[in-house]
CHARMM-style PDB file with segment names, atoms N, HN, CA, C and O in Angstrom:
ATOM      1  N   MET     1     114.326  88.269  85.649  1.00  0.00      PROA
ATOM      2  CA  MET     1     113.070  88.987  86.277  1.00  0.00      PROA
ATOM      3  C   MET     1     111.851  88.522  85.639  1.00  0.00      PROA
ATOM      4  O   MET     1     111.761  88.614  84.414  1.00  0.00      PROA
ATOM      5  N   SER     2     110.920  88.041  86.313  1.00  0.00      PROA
ATOM      6  HN  SER     2     110.993  87.966  87.308  1.00  0.00      PROA
ATOM      7  CA  SER     2     109.664  87.622  85.940  1.00  0.00      PROA
ATOM      8  C   SER     2     108.735  88.721  85.343  1.00  0.00      PROA
ATOM      9  O   SER     2     108.708  89.830  85.877  1.00  0.00      PROA
ATOM     10  N   ILE     3     108.063  88.475  84.379  1.00  0.00      PROA
ATOM     11  HN  ILE     3     108.085  87.574  83.945  1.00  0.00      PROA
ATOM     12  CA  ILE     3     107.074  89.518  83.873  1.00  0.00      PROA
ATOM     13  C   ILE     3     105.798  89.506  84.682  1.00  0.00      PROA
ATOM     14  O   ILE     3     104.964  90.382  84.456  1.00  0.00      PROA
ATOM     15  N   PHE     4     105.576  88.598  85.594  1.00  0.00      PROA
ATOM     16  HN  PHE     4     106.254  87.886  85.777  1.00  0.00      PROA
ATOM     17  CA  PHE     4     104.315  88.384  86.392  1.00  0.00      PROA
ATOM     18  C   PHE     4     104.539  88.928  87.822  1.00  0.00      PROA
ATOM     19  O   PHE     4     105.582  88.788  88.460  1.00  0.00      PROA
ATOM     20  N   SER     5     103.372  89.595  88.262  1.00  0.00      PROA
ATOM     21  HN  SER     5     102.524  89.708  87.743  1.00  0.00      PROA
ATOM     22  CA  SER     5     103.494  90.023  89.658  1.00  0.00      PROA
ATOM     23  C   SER     5     102.981  88.968  90.662  1.00  0.00      PROA
ATOM     24  O   SER     5     102.181  88.114  90.280  1.00  0.00      PROA
ATOM     25  N   THR     6     103.411  89.004  91.901  1.00  0.00      PROA
ATOM     26  HN  THR     6     104.061  89.698  92.211  1.00  0.00      PROA
ATOM     27  CA  THR     6     103.002  88.084  92.847  1.00  0.00      PROA
ATOM     28  C   THR     6     102.007  88.856  93.823  1.00  0.00      PROA
ATOM     29  O   THR     6     102.305  89.946  94.312  1.00  0.00      PROA
ATOM     30  N   VAL     7     100.800  88.204  94.067  1.00  0.00      PROA
ATOM     31  HN  VAL     7     100.558  87.319  93.670  1.00  0.00      PROA
ATOM     32  CA  VAL     7      99.845  88.857  94.957  1.00  0.00      PROA
ATOM     33  C   VAL     7      99.971  87.980  96.307  1.00  0.00      PROA
ATOM     34  O   VAL     7      99.835  86.757  96.301  1.00  0.00      PROA
ATOM     35  N   THR     8     100.224  88.680  97.376  1.00  0.00      PROA
ATOM     36  HN  THR     8     100.334  89.674  97.381  1.00  0.00      PROA
ATOM     37  CA  THR     8     100.195  88.180  98.711  1.00  0.00      PROA
ATOM     38  C   THR     8      99.089  88.717  99.605  1.00  0.00      PROA
ATOM     39  O   THR     8      99.030  89.934  99.785  1.00  0.00      PROA
ATOM     40  N   GLU     9      98.232  87.926 100.164  1.00  0.00      PROA
ATOM     41  HN  GLU     9      98.281  86.938 100.018  1.00  0.00      PROA
ATOM     42  CA  GLU     9      97.121  88.412 101.060  1.00  0.00      PROA
ATOM     43  C   GLU     9      97.314  87.792 102.442  1.00  0.00      PROA
ATOM     44  O   GLU     9      97.430  86.569 102.527  1.00  0.00      PROA
ATOM     45  N   THR    10      97.352  88.490 103.424  1.00  0.00      PROA
ATOM     46  HN  THR    10      97.258  89.484 103.355  1.00  0.00      PROA
ATOM     47  CA  THR    10      97.637  88.096 104.793  1.00  0.00      PROA
ATOM     48  C   THR    10      96.807  88.857 105.904  1.00  0.00      PROA
ATOM     49  O   THR    10      96.349  89.980 105.691  1.00  0.00      PROA
ATOM     50  N   GLU    11      96.644  88.215 107.054  1.00  0.00      PROA
ATOM     51  HN  GLU    11      97.016  87.303 107.227  1.00  0.00      PROA
ATOM     52  CA  GLU    11      96.127  88.967 108.204  1.00  0.00      PROA
ATOM     53  C   GLU    11      97.233  88.975 109.192  1.00  0.00      PROA
ATOM     54  O   GLU    11      97.880  87.951 109.416  1.00  0.00      PROA
ATOM     55  N   VAL    12      97.475  90.132 109.804  1.00  0.00      PROA
ATOM     56  HN  VAL    12      96.950  90.964 109.622  1.00  0.00      PROA
ATOM     57  CA  VAL    12      98.526  90.262 110.726  1.00  0.00      PROA
ATOM     58  C   VAL    12      98.059  90.969 112.023  1.00  0.00      PROA
ATOM     59  O   VAL    12      97.261  91.906 112.014  1.00  0.00      PROA
ATOM     60  N   THR    13      98.629  90.437 113.156  1.00  0.00      PROA
ATOM     61  HN  THR    13      99.277  89.676 113.163  1.00  0.00      PROA
ATOM     62  CA  THR    13      98.365  91.043 114.471  1.00  0.00      PROA
ATOM     63  C   THR    13      99.682  91.664 115.122  1.00  0.00      PROA
ATOM     64  O   THR    13      99.650  92.233 116.213  1.00  0.00      PROA
ATOM     65  N   GLN    14     100.772  91.521 114.412  1.00  0.00      PROA
ATOM     66  HN  GLN    14     100.798  91.059 113.525  1.00  0.00      PROA
ATOM     67  CA  GLN    14     102.063  91.961 114.895  1.00  0.00      PROA
ATOM     68  C   GLN    14     102.578  93.064 114.036  1.00  0.00      PROA
ATOM     69  O   GLN    14     102.197  93.108 112.866  1.00  0.00      PROA
ATOM     70  N   GLU    15     103.378  93.931 114.480  1.00  0.00      PROA
ATOM     71  HN  GLU    15     103.688  93.895 115.430  1.00  0.00      PROA
ATOM     72  CA  GLU    15     103.871  95.028 113.666  1.00  0.00      PROA
ATOM     73  C   GLU    15     104.953  94.501 112.729  1.00  0.00      PROA
ATOM     74  O   GLU    15     105.655  93.520 112.974  1.00  0.00      PROA
ATOM     75  N   GLY    16     105.017  95.261 111.621  1.00  0.00      PROA
ATOM     76  HN  GLY    16     104.447  96.058 111.421  1.00  0.00      PROA
ATOM     77  CA  GLY    16     105.951  94.853 110.516  1.00  0.00      PROA
ATOM     78  C   GLY    16     106.001  95.896 109.415  1.00  0.00      PROA
ATOM     79  O   GLY    16     105.785  97.071 109.714  1.00  0.00      PROA
ATOM     80  N   SER    17     106.269  95.551 108.165  1.00  0.00      PROA
ATOM     81  HN  SER    17     106.444  94.597 107.922  1.00  0.00      PROA
ATOM     82  CA  SER    17     106.271  96.475 107.137  1.00  0.00      PROA
ATOM     83  C   SER    17     105.952  95.809 105.804  1.00  0.00      PROA
ATOM     84  O   SER    17     106.138  94.605 105.632  1.00  0.00      PROA
ATOM     85  N   LEU    18     105.476  96.604 104.886  1.00  0.00      PROA
ATOM     86  HN  LEU    18     105.325  97.583 105.026  1.00  0.00      PROA
ATOM     87  CA  LEU    18     105.353  96.081 103.511  1.00  0.00      PROA
ATOM     88  C   LEU    18     106.834  96.023 102.933  1.00  0.00      PROA
ATOM     89  O   LEU    18     107.711  96.790 103.332  1.00  0.00      PROA
ATOM     90  N   SER    19     107.028  95.116 102.027  1.00  0.00      PROA
ATOM     91  HN  SER    19     106.316  94.493 101.704  1.00  0.00      PROA
ATOM     92  CA  SER    19     108.412  94.878 101.515  1.00  0.00      PROA
ATOM     93  C   SER    19     108.812  95.941 100.544  1.00  0.00      PROA
ATOM     94  O   SER    19     108.004  96.422  99.749  1.00  0.00      PROA
ATOM     95  N   GLN    20     110.100  96.314 100.615  1.00  0.00      PROA
ATOM     96  HN  GLN    20     110.756  95.923 101.260  1.00  0.00      PROA
ATOM     97  CA  GLN    20     110.735  97.314  99.796  1.00  0.00      PROA
ATOM     98  C   GLN    20     110.435  96.924  98.256  1.00  0.00      PROA
ATOM     99  O   GLN    20     110.643  95.779  97.856  1.00  0.00      PROA
ATOM    100  N   GLY    21     109.972  97.864  97.479  1.00  0.00      PROA
ATOM    101  HN  GLY    21     109.803  98.795  97.804  1.00  0.00      PROA
ATOM    102  CA  GLY    21     109.812  97.454  96.042  1.00  0.00      PROA
ATOM    103  C   GLY    21     108.450  97.042  95.705  1.00  0.00      PROA
ATOM    104  O   GLY    21     108.177  96.732  94.545  1.00  0.00      PROA
ATOM    105  N   PHE    22     107.539  97.016  96.678  1.00  0.00      PROA
ATOM    106  HN  PHE    22     107.761  97.268  97.620  1.00  0.00      PROA
ATOM    107  CA  PHE    22     106.147  96.538  96.338  1.00  0.00      PROA
ATOM    108  C   PHE    22     105.594  97.489  95.311  1.00  0.00      PROA
ATOM    109  O   PHE    22     105.935  98.672  95.291  1.00  0.00      PROA
ATOM    110  N   LEU    23     104.702  96.945  94.419  1.00  0.00      PROA
ATOM    111  HN  LEU    23     104.426  95.984  94.435  1.00  0.00      PROA
ATOM    112  CA  LEU    23     104.083  97.741  93.311  1.00  0.00      PROA
ATOM    113  C   LEU    23     102.790  98.326  93.725  1.00  0.00      PROA
ATOM    114  O   LEU    23     102.452  99.415  93.261  1.00  0.00      PROA
ATOM    115  N   SER    24     102.074  97.716  94.524  1.00  0.00      PROA
ATOM    116  HN  SER    24     102.349  96.831  94.900  1.00  0.00      PROA
ATOM    117  CA  SER    24     100.761  98.157  94.953  1.00  0.00      PROA
ATOM    118  C   SER    24     100.310  97.393  96.241  1.00  0.00      PROA
ATOM    119  O   SER    24     100.681  96.239  96.458  1.00  0.00      PROA
ATOM    120  N   ALA    25      99.513  98.072  97.065  1.00  0.00      PROA
ATOM    121  HN  ALA    25      99.212  99.009  96.889  1.00  0.00      PROA
ATOM    122  CA  ALA    25      99.090  97.410  98.307  1.00  0.00      PROA
ATOM    123  C   ALA    25      97.884  98.121  98.844  1.00  0.00      PROA
ATOM    124  O   ALA    25      97.564  99.266  98.523  1.00  0.00      PROA
ATOM    125  N   SER    26      97.194  97.296  99.748  1.00  0.00      PROA
ATOM    126  HN  SER    26      97.453  96.366 100.009  1.00  0.00      PROA
ATOM    127  CA  SER    26      96.082  97.878 100.440  1.00  0.00      PROA
ATOM    128  C   SER    26      96.073  97.267 101.808  1.00  0.00      PROA
ATOM    129  O   SER    26      96.402  96.091 101.958  1.00  0.00      PROA
ATOM    130  N   ILE    27      95.710  98.020 102.800  1.00  0.00      PROA
ATOM    131  HN  ILE    27      95.443  98.975 102.678  1.00  0.00      PROA
ATOM    132  CA  ILE    27      95.665  97.553 104.225  1.00  0.00      PROA
ATOM    133  C   ILE    27      94.306  97.949 104.822  1.00  0.00      PROA
ATOM    134  O   ILE    27      93.928  99.115 104.707  1.00  0.00      PROA
ATOM    135  N   LYS    28      93.551  97.030 105.458  1.00  0.00      PROA
ATOM    136  HN  LYS    28      93.858  96.083 105.551  1.00  0.00      PROA
ATOM    137  CA  LYS    28      92.291  97.277 105.981  1.00  0.00      PROA
ATOM    138  C   LYS    28      92.402  96.834 107.552  1.00  0.00      PROA
ATOM    139  O   LYS    28      92.950  95.792 107.911  1.00  0.00      PROA
ATOM    140  N   ASN    29      91.871  97.671 108.328  1.00  0.00      PROA
ATOM    141  HN  ASN    29      91.426  98.517 108.037  1.00  0.00      PROA
ATOM    142  CA  ASN    29      91.802  97.333 109.803  1.00  0.00      PROA
ATOM    143  C   ASN    29      90.417  96.706 110.100  1.00  0.00      PROA
ATOM    144  O   ASN    29      89.379  97.363 110.181  1.00  0.00      PROA
ATOM    145  N   VAL    30      90.517  95.296 110.260  1.00  0.00      PROA
ATOM    146  HN  VAL    30      91.360  94.763 110.194  1.00  0.00      PROA
ATOM    147  CA  VAL    30      89.363  94.503 110.504  1.00  0.00      PROA
ATOM    148  C   VAL    30      89.232  94.145 111.979  1.00  0.00      PROA
ATOM    149  O   VAL    30      88.374  93.330 112.317  1.00  0.00      PROA
ATOM    150  N   GLY    31      90.033  94.708 112.869  1.00  0.00      PROA
ATOM    151  HN  GLY    31      90.730  95.370 112.594  1.00  0.00      PROA
ATOM    152  CA  GLY    31      89.932  94.483 114.195  1.00  0.00      PROA
ATOM    153  C   GLY    31      89.104  95.456 114.988  1.00  0.00      PROA
ATOM    154  O   GLY    31      88.135  96.044 114.509  1.00  0.00      PROA
ATOM    155  N   THR    32      89.530  95.597 116.225  1.00  0.00      PROA
ATOM    156  HN  THR    32      90.317  95.119 116.615  1.00  0.00      PROA
ATOM    157  CA  THR    32      88.640  96.388 117.228  1.00  0.00      PROA
ATOM    158  C   THR    32      89.466  97.520 117.810  1.00  0.00      PROA
ATOM    159  O   THR    32      89.007  98.160 118.756  1.00  0.00      PROA
ATOM    160  N   GLN    33      90.654  97.805 117.305  1.00  0.00      PROA
ATOM    161  HN  GLN    33      91.028  97.285 116.536  1.00  0.00      PROA
ATOM    162  CA  GLN    33      91.492  98.895 117.888  1.00  0.00      PROA
ATOM    163  C   GLN    33      91.930  99.781 116.779  1.00  0.00      PROA
ATOM    164  O   GLN    33      91.888  99.351 115.627  1.00  0.00      PROA
ATOM    165  N   VAL    34      92.343 100.976 117.031  1.00  0.00      PROA
ATOM    166  HN  VAL    34      92.377 101.325 117.968  1.00  0.00      PROA
ATOM    167  CA  VAL    34      93.010 101.851 115.982  1.00  0.00      PROA
ATOM    168  C   VAL    34      94.441 101.361 115.764  1.00  0.00      PROA
ATOM    169  O   VAL    34      95.165 101.112 116.727  1.00  0.00      PROA
ATOM    170  N   ALA    35      94.821 101.231 114.589  1.00  0.00      PROA
ATOM    171  HN  ALA    35      94.232 101.434 113.807  1.00  0.00      PROA
ATOM    172  CA  ALA    35      96.108 100.720 114.176  1.00  0.00      PROA
ATOM    173  C   ALA    35      96.878 102.023 113.565  1.00  0.00      PROA
ATOM    174  O   ALA    35      96.316 103.073 113.252  1.00  0.00      PROA
ATOM    175  N   LEU    36      98.179 101.769 113.463  1.00  0.00      PROA
ATOM    176  HN  LEU    36      98.636 100.916 113.716  1.00  0.00      PROA
ATOM    177  CA  LEU    36      98.998 102.742 112.838  1.00  0.00      PROA
ATOM    178  C   LEU    36      99.558 102.231 111.552  1.00  0.00      PROA
ATOM    179  O   LEU    36     100.046 101.104 111.477  1.00  0.00      PROA
ATOM    180  N   VAL    37      99.489 103.076 110.508  1.00  0.00      PROA
ATOM    181  HN  VAL    37      99.092 103.992 110.569  1.00  0.00      PROA
ATOM    182  CA  VAL    37     100.093 102.673 109.175  1.00  0.00      PROA
ATOM    183  C   VAL    37     100.904 103.851 108.676  1.00  0.00      PROA
ATOM    184  O   VAL    37     100.412 104.971 108.536  1.00  0.00      PROA
ATOM    185  N   ASN    38     102.163 103.554 108.414  1.00  0.00      PROA
ATOM    186  HN  ASN    38     102.562 102.644 108.527  1.00  0.00      PROA
ATOM    187  CA  ASN    38     103.022 104.665 108.023  1.00  0.00      PROA
ATOM    188  C   ASN    38     103.003 105.948 108.967  1.00  0.00      PROA
ATOM    189  O   ASN    38     103.169 107.094 108.551  1.00  0.00      PROA
ATOM    190  N   GLY    39     102.772 105.585 110.337  1.00  0.00      PROA
ATOM    191  HN  GLY    39     102.638 104.654 110.675  1.00  0.00      PROA
ATOM    192  CA  GLY    39     102.733 106.646 111.283  1.00  0.00      PROA
ATOM    193  C   GLY    39     101.367 107.395 111.435  1.00  0.00      PROA
ATOM    194  O   GLY    39     101.235 108.343 112.210  1.00  0.00      PROA
ATOM    195  N   VAL    40     100.406 106.933 110.682  1.00  0.00      PROA
ATOM    196  HN  VAL    40     100.513 106.164 110.052  1.00  0.00      PROA
ATOM    197  CA  VAL    40      99.096 107.513 110.705  1.00  0.00      PROA
ATOM    198  C   VAL    40      97.991 106.619 111.108  1.00  0.00      PROA
ATOM    199  O   VAL    40      97.916 105.474 110.662  1.00  0.00      PROA
ATOM    200  N   SER    41      97.086 107.131 111.979  1.00  0.00      PROA
ATOM    201  HN  SER    41      97.147 108.061 112.341  1.00  0.00      PROA
ATOM    202  CA  SER    41      96.073 106.242 112.531  1.00  0.00      PROA
ATOM    203  C   SER    41      95.184 105.643 111.468  1.00  0.00      PROA
ATOM    204  O   SER    41      94.868 106.284 110.465  1.00  0.00      PROA
ATOM    205  N   LEU    42      94.777 104.381 111.702  1.00  0.00      PROA
ATOM    206  HN  LEU    42      95.034 103.861 112.516  1.00  0.00      PROA
ATOM    207  CA  LEU    42      93.767 103.669 110.711  1.00  0.00      PROA
ATOM    208  C   LEU    42      92.720 103.144 111.580  1.00  0.00      PROA
ATOM    209  O   LEU    42      92.912 102.138 112.262  1.00  0.00      PROA
ATOM    210  N   GLY    43      91.546 103.830 111.582  1.00  0.00      PROA
ATOM    211  HN  GLY    43      91.389 104.647 111.028  1.00  0.00      PROA
ATOM    212  CA  GLY    43      90.422 103.422 112.480  1.00  0.00      PROA
ATOM    213  C   GLY    43      89.871 102.102 112.104  1.00  0.00      PROA
ATOM    214  O   GLY    43      90.139 101.609 111.008  1.00  0.00      PROA
ATOM    215  N   VAL    44      89.096 101.496 112.985  1.00  0.00      PROA
ATOM    216  HN  VAL    44      88.878 101.896 113.876  1.00  0.00      PROA
ATOM    217  CA  VAL    44      88.368 100.266 112.690  1.00  0.00      PROA
ATOM    218  C   VAL    44      87.549 100.427 111.511  1.00  0.00      PROA
ATOM    219  O   VAL    44      86.816 101.406 111.370  1.00  0.00      PROA
ATOM    220  N   GLY    45      87.650  99.472 110.634  1.00  0.00      PROA
ATOM    221  HN  GLY    45      88.245  98.677 110.748  1.00  0.00      PROA
ATOM    222  CA  GLY    45      86.869  99.393 109.347  1.00  0.00      PROA
ATOM    223  C   GLY    45      87.408 100.214 108.238  1.00  0.00      PROA
ATOM    224  O   GLY    45      86.882 100.140 107.128  1.00  0.00      PROA
ATOM    225  N   GLU    46      88.474 101.035 108.471  1.00  0.00      PROA
ATOM    226  HN  GLU    46      88.901 101.096 109.374  1.00  0.00      PROA
ATOM    227  CA  GLU    46      89.125 101.837 107.490  1.00  0.00      PROA
ATOM    228  C   GLU    46      90.160 101.076 106.734  1.00  0.00      PROA
ATOM    229  O   GLU    46      90.762 100.119 107.221  1.00  0.00      PROA
ATOM    230  N   ALA    47      90.361 101.559 105.451  1.00  0.00      PROA
ATOM    231  HN  ALA    47      89.872 102.337 105.055  1.00  0.00      PROA
ATOM    232  CA  ALA    47      91.365 100.946 104.582  1.00  0.00      PROA
ATOM    233  C   ALA    47      92.250 102.068 103.977  1.00  0.00      PROA
ATOM    234  O   ALA    47      91.847 103.223 103.845  1.00  0.00      PROA
ATOM    235  N   LYS    48      93.435 101.660 103.634  1.00  0.00      PROA
ATOM    236  HN  LYS    48      93.763 100.721 103.741  1.00  0.00      PROA
ATOM    237  CA  LYS    48      94.394 102.598 103.043  1.00  0.00      PROA
ATOM    238  C   LYS    48      94.990 101.823 101.882  1.00  0.00      PROA
ATOM    239  O   LYS    48      95.343 100.648 101.978  1.00  0.00      PROA
ATOM    240  N   GLY    49      95.081 102.575 100.751  1.00  0.00      PROA
ATOM    241  HN  GLY    49      94.794 103.530 100.674  1.00  0.00      PROA
ATOM    242  CA  GLY    49      95.697 101.984  99.507  1.00  0.00      PROA
ATOM    243  C   GLY    49      96.971 102.735  99.084  1.00  0.00      PROA
ATOM    244  O   GLY    49      97.165 103.923  99.341  1.00  0.00      PROA
ATOM    245  N   TYR    50      97.809 101.953  98.425  1.00  0.00      PROA
ATOM    246  HN  TYR    50      97.652 100.988  98.217  1.00  0.00      PROA
ATOM    247  CA  TYR    50      98.995 102.420  97.804  1.00  0.00      PROA
ATOM    248  C   TYR    50      98.978 102.014  96.272  1.00  0.00      PROA
ATOM    249  O   TYR    50      99.531 100.969  95.932  1.00  0.00      PROA
ATOM    250  N   PRO    51      98.422 102.735  95.450  1.00  0.00      PROA
ATOM    251  CA  PRO    51      98.200 102.374  94.035  1.00  0.00      PROA
ATOM    252  C   PRO    51      99.592 102.233  93.262  1.00  0.00      PROA
ATOM    253  O   PRO    51     100.624 102.685  93.757  1.00  0.00      PROA
ATOM    254  N   PHE    52      99.575 101.624  92.101  1.00  0.00      PROA
ATOM    255  HN  PHE    52      98.737 101.257  91.698  1.00  0.00      PROA
ATOM    256  CA  PHE    52     100.724 101.433  91.269  1.00  0.00      PROA
ATOM    257  C   PHE    52     101.047 102.892  90.691  1.00  0.00      PROA
ATOM    258  O   PHE    52     100.208 103.590  90.121  1.00  0.00      PROA
ATOM    259  N   VAL    53     102.291 103.232  90.901  1.00  0.00      PROA
ATOM    260  HN  VAL    53     102.973 102.665  91.363  1.00  0.00      PROA
ATOM    261  CA  VAL    53     102.783 104.569  90.419  1.00  0.00      PROA
ATOM    262  C   VAL    53     103.859 104.498  89.461  1.00  0.00      PROA
ATOM    263  O   VAL    53     104.487 105.523  89.197  1.00  0.00      PROA
ATOM    264  N   GLY    54     104.140 103.390  88.909  1.00  0.00      PROA
ATOM    265  HN  GLY    54     103.630 102.557  89.124  1.00  0.00      PROA
ATOM    266  CA  GLY    54     105.152 103.252  87.892  1.00  0.00      PROA
ATOM    267  C   GLY    54     106.472 102.792  88.376  1.00  0.00      PROA
ATOM    268  O   GLY    54     107.344 102.477  87.566  1.00  0.00      PROA
ATOM    269  N   LYS    55     106.669 102.735  89.665  1.00  0.00      PROA
ATOM    270  HN  LYS    55     105.961 102.991  90.323  1.00  0.00      PROA
ATOM    271  CA  LYS    55     107.894 102.217  90.259  1.00  0.00      PROA
ATOM    272  C   LYS    55     107.599 101.740  91.638  1.00  0.00      PROA
ATOM    273  O   LYS    55     106.609 102.130  92.257  1.00  0.00      PROA
ATOM    274  N   GLY    56     108.511 100.849  92.139  1.00  0.00      PROA
ATOM    275  HN  GLY    56     109.315 100.532  91.635  1.00  0.00      PROA
ATOM    276  CA  GLY    56     108.339 100.251  93.472  1.00  0.00      PROA
ATOM    277  C   GLY    56     108.354 101.388  94.683  1.00  0.00      PROA
ATOM    278  O   GLY    56     108.938 102.462  94.540  1.00  0.00      PROA
ATOM    279  N   TYR    57     107.701 101.051  95.787  1.00  0.00      PROA
ATOM    280  HN  TYR    57     107.227 100.179  95.902  1.00  0.00      PROA
ATOM    281  CA  TYR    57     107.685 101.826  96.961  1.00  0.00      PROA
ATOM    282  C   TYR    57     108.694 101.532  97.894  1.00  0.00      PROA
ATOM    283  O   TYR    57     109.143 100.386  97.864  1.00  0.00      PROA
ATOM    284  N   GLU    58     109.170 102.367  98.759  1.00  0.00      PROA
ATOM    285  HN  GLU    58     108.806 103.298  98.783  1.00  0.00      PROA
ATOM    286  CA  GLU    58     110.001 102.194  99.927  1.00  0.00      PROA
ATOM    287  C   GLU    58     109.108 101.373 100.891  1.00  0.00      PROA
ATOM    288  O   GLU    58     107.883 101.395 100.769  1.00  0.00      PROA
ATOM    289  N   PRO    59     109.738 100.639 101.861  1.00  0.00      PROA
ATOM    290  CA  PRO    59     108.900  99.948 102.866  1.00  0.00      PROA
ATOM    291  C   PRO    59     107.982 100.876 103.595  1.00  0.00      PROA
ATOM    292  O   PRO    59     108.337 102.017 103.892  1.00  0.00      PROA
ATOM    293  N   ILE    60     106.739 100.365 103.900  1.00  0.00      PROA
ATOM    294  HN  ILE    60     106.451  99.438 103.658  1.00  0.00      PROA
ATOM    295  CA  ILE    60     105.788 101.153 104.625  1.00  0.00      PROA
ATOM    296  C   ILE    60     105.484 100.309 105.942  1.00  0.00      PROA
ATOM    297  O   ILE    60     105.135  99.132 105.859  1.00  0.00      PROA
ATOM    298  N   SER    61     105.633 100.963 107.159  1.00  0.00      PROA
ATOM    299  HN  SER    61     105.917 101.919 107.227  1.00  0.00      PROA
ATOM    300  CA  SER    61     105.498 100.189 108.369  1.00  0.00      PROA
ATOM    301  C   SER    61     104.043 100.224 108.815  1.00  0.00      PROA
ATOM    302  O   SER    61     103.247 101.067 108.401  1.00  0.00      PROA
ATOM    303  N   TYR    62     103.742  99.268 109.678  1.00  0.00      PROA
ATOM    304  HN  TYR    62     104.389  98.583 110.015  1.00  0.00      PROA
ATOM    305  CA  TYR    62     102.417  99.124 110.282  1.00  0.00      PROA
ATOM    306  C   TYR    62     102.526  98.498 111.590  1.00  0.00      PROA
ATOM    307  O   TYR    62     103.364  97.635 111.853  1.00  0.00      PROA
ATOM    308  N   ASP    63     101.573  98.997 112.489  1.00  0.00      PROA
ATOM    309  HN  ASP    63     100.892  99.698 112.276  1.00  0.00      PROA
ATOM    310  CA  ASP    63     101.534  98.487 113.840  1.00  0.00      PROA
ATOM    311  C   ASP    63     100.080  98.273 114.187  1.00  0.00      PROA
ATOM    312  O   ASP    63      99.374  99.252 114.431  1.00  0.00      PROA
ATOM    313  N   PRO    64      99.574  97.000 114.225  1.00  0.00      PROA
ATOM    314  CA  PRO    64      98.168  96.760 114.538  1.00  0.00      PROA
ATOM    315  C   PRO    64      97.668  97.379 115.893  1.00  0.00      PROA
ATOM    316  O   PRO    64      96.507  97.764 116.032  1.00  0.00      PROA
ATOM    317  N   GLN    65      98.572  97.447 116.835  1.00  0.00      PROA
ATOM    318  HN  GLN    65      99.515  97.134 116.722  1.00  0.00      PROA
ATOM    319  CA  GLN    65      98.238  97.925 118.199  1.00  0.00      PROA
ATOM    320  C   GLN    65      97.123  97.239 118.864  1.00  0.00      PROA
ATOM    321  O   GLN    65      96.278  97.893 119.476  1.00  0.00      PROA
ATOM    322  N   GLY    66      97.067  95.889 118.774  1.00  0.00      PROA
ATOM    323  HN  GLY    66      97.753  95.358 118.277  1.00  0.00      PROA
ATOM    324  CA  GLY    66      96.073  95.122 119.328  1.00  0.00      PROA
ATOM    325  C   GLY    66      94.880  94.856 118.414  1.00  0.00      PROA
ATOM    326  O   GLY    66      93.874  94.280 118.829  1.00  0.00      PROA
ATOM    327  N   SER    67      95.006  95.261 117.234  1.00  0.00      PROA
ATOM    328  HN  SER    67      95.823  95.728 116.897  1.00  0.00      PROA
ATOM    329  CA  SER    67      93.945  95.031 116.102  1.00  0.00      PROA
ATOM    330  C   SER    67      94.372  93.977 115.111  1.00  0.00      PROA
ATOM    331  O   SER    67      95.408  93.348 115.330  1.00  0.00      PROA
ATOM    332  N   THR    68      93.712  93.761 114.135  1.00  0.00      PROA
ATOM    333  HN  THR    68      92.871  94.272 113.958  1.00  0.00      PROA
ATOM    334  CA  THR    68      93.991  92.834 113.017  1.00  0.00      PROA
ATOM    335  C   THR    68      93.914  93.590 111.797  1.00  0.00      PROA
ATOM    336  O   THR    68      92.918  94.271 111.553  1.00  0.00      PROA
ATOM    337  N   LEU    69      95.035  93.510 110.900  1.00  0.00      PROA
ATOM    338  HN  LEU    69      95.844  92.957 111.098  1.00  0.00      PROA
ATOM    339  CA  LEU    69      95.050  94.148 109.573  1.00  0.00      PROA
ATOM    340  C   LEU    69      95.067  93.115 108.590  1.00  0.00      PROA
ATOM    341  O   LEU    69      95.802  92.133 108.694  1.00  0.00      PROA
ATOM    342  N   GLN    70      94.198  93.320 107.538  1.00  0.00      PROA
ATOM    343  HN  GLN    70      93.600  94.118 107.454  1.00  0.00      PROA
ATOM    344  CA  GLN    70      94.188  92.516 106.237  1.00  0.00      PROA
ATOM    345  C   GLN    70      95.091  93.235 105.283  1.00  0.00      PROA
ATOM    346  O   GLN    70      94.953  94.448 105.127  1.00  0.00      PROA
ATOM    347  N   ILE    71      96.018  92.552 104.629  1.00  0.00      PROA
ATOM    348  HN  ILE    71      96.130  91.566 104.756  1.00  0.00      PROA
ATOM    349  CA  ILE    71      96.952  93.233 103.832  1.00  0.00      PROA
ATOM    350  C   ILE    71      97.025  92.527 102.520  1.00  0.00      PROA
ATOM    351  O   ILE    71      97.192  91.308 102.498  1.00  0.00      PROA
ATOM    352  N   MET    72      96.911  93.210 101.449  1.00  0.00      PROA
ATOM    353  HN  MET    72      96.775  94.201 101.467  1.00  0.00      PROA
ATOM    354  CA  MET    72      97.009  92.639 100.052  1.00  0.00      PROA
ATOM    355  C   MET    72      98.228  93.422  99.456  1.00  0.00      PROA
ATOM    356  O   MET    72      98.137  94.643  99.327  1.00  0.00      PROA
ATOM    357  N   GLU    73      99.357  92.762  99.091  1.00  0.00      PROA
ATOM    358  HN  GLU    73      99.431  91.770  99.196  1.00  0.00      PROA
ATOM    359  CA  GLU    73     100.586  93.353  98.598  1.00  0.00      PROA
ATOM    360  C   GLU    73     100.847  92.731  97.257  1.00  0.00      PROA
ATOM    361  O   GLU    73     100.795  91.509  97.117  1.00  0.00      PROA
ATOM    362  N   ILE    74     101.132  93.564  96.247  1.00  0.00      PROA
ATOM    363  HN  ILE    74     101.174  94.557  96.361  1.00  0.00      PROA
ATOM    364  CA  ILE    74     101.587  93.135  94.958  1.00  0.00      PROA
ATOM    365  C   ILE    74     102.950  93.398  94.690  1.00  0.00      PROA
ATOM    366  O   ILE    74     103.351  94.561  94.730  1.00  0.00      PROA
ATOM    367  N   ASN    75     103.769  92.394  94.403  1.00  0.00      PROA
ATOM    368  HN  ASN    75     103.443  91.449  94.371  1.00  0.00      PROA
ATOM    369  CA  ASN    75     105.275  92.594  94.153  1.00  0.00      PROA
ATOM    370  C   ASN    75     105.552  92.182  92.752  1.00  0.00      PROA
ATOM    371  OT1 ASN    75     106.696  92.248  92.303  1.00  0.00      PROA
TER     372      ASN     75
END
């Protein structure tokens, strides 16, 4: 097991999920439609964060619903 974390930054337009075991993440809606993150609406220009809590997270689903999401995930 590496002692270093890996940072991944992506833009997505298709539904998916953050990987199981991620340590920290943020998702920002940079598109023009309301998106869904973990079943909750994420308005245009809004962001949601999942801070480090001492252990990995379960997968978190997202659905851009015609928008674009910028995602930064730390594993």
